[in-house]
C-alpha angles and dihedrals in degrees: 000000000000116000133181092255097045122106093248100082096047102074091054093058102035094045088052092051091047092054092045089059092059118100090237089064094059093108093051092046091052090052092050093046092048090050093052093046091051090070091065090068094061137055114251114272115168097206095044092044089051092053091049093050093048091049092048093049090050091049093048092050089067092044092051093047090054096042121109091230088066098038110149090004118157122243089255092053091051089049090051090053091052090049088053091048093050092050092047098051096039092050088054092046097039098106090050098044107035117081091321100142129079088237092057091047091052092046090052090048093049094054092040089054092050092047091048089058096042092050089067099060115005113112130182093261090059087066093044093246107166115240090238087067095051104115115153094188093055092042091051091050090051090048092052092050092052092045090061092067095095091054091075136062102193118089092227093054092047088050090051089058089055091046093050092050092049093045090055088055092045091050090051090053092048094048093049090047093053096042095046099035092235131143118248115243095206116213090001089074101022099056098051090053091047090051091051091047091049091053092048094043093058116099124229104287093197090067089049091057091048091047089055091046097051093039088056098048101027107022135253116305092000093126098050090234123134112222121194116238116256115252093238089197095171094049093046093051093045091048093052093045094050103037108029110097107270092226088062097054095083142103115358092001092055091047094053094043091049090051092053090050087051089050090053092050091047090054093047093049098036117147140162094278094052090054094046095243140114118271093242091052092048093051091047091053093047094049091047090050091050091050091048090050093051091049091048093050093046091049093048094048091049094051094045099042092070089059091056093069091055092054116079113231108218103227094161097046134071098303096059105013096164101050093107097034124113115232093234092054095059117108121221089255092053091048089055090047090049091050091051090051090049091054091050092050093049091049092050093044092051092052093045092050091052090048093051092049090053088054091049089238119148107236096209092047091053091049091049090051087061094047098043101044 
């Protein structure tokens, strides 16, 4: 089974880079560079960027097939070159195309919030997973595969994480079927396990919010605390759908990707009926989970705020270079730089305020906990 960290993907990319360095590839390199530069002339738009990337990959397929560097190349070698091209351009465009809009950030936060609550009380029986399919070792392996998704920037490698996770589940179903002489029920058994894995694979979103908060006011890594990356399930799925070569989103790949999208939608729309429980019981669990989350966040902020005072905030260095400057002394270039920094701060502050409101955390109270500790 191919995985993102296996040796299989490497020759595709590094062979592609090696050929691109050759003088004979100058025309292809110019086309790629021109394509990448063209994005700087337009505001980011995920859907439009996706259409441009798909069109460019289709155009370059013909150019590569007809190029002397790939003369007499097999179909697999051409495919490897296209895989290398996709990884190259999407790595360059990653910051622009992955979860870059406020809408994507809020969508990721919404599902992370819901998962954070469900993590606290959902058990396998709530999803009608038969006991014969309870296998903690396989589930843990599937969780770890899905958790790797944020370690990669190329659509193919992110998709491989999804594939690896789903194949672990599929293997579990096959093994149980053969050892117990039972008939597989297809998606009826596959999807509930994938939903459960998705819930368990998600990291603690409360810590993510606090990481953003302290990074904003104190600076990254100032507290000496390691925060897990957020799962960004919405952004990962959207990124794969828009930027993975369309000809590759077929068959088994399409089936697994569609199931993970279904798992996301199930989590977003979860209710008492979907978890096989009474409405009153569901609401009780959700309220209890919300209360537990608020206590956890308050406890974490209290314990970490004391550390803030022992960490010097560099207000004269690179983070806040104009704190001691006089207005009259600023050059036009510095005024522009200051304006750009202001726009970034307002954007971050707006997102953080929305995040804190979703957590039912009072913004002023959290700030005071930093000042008063």
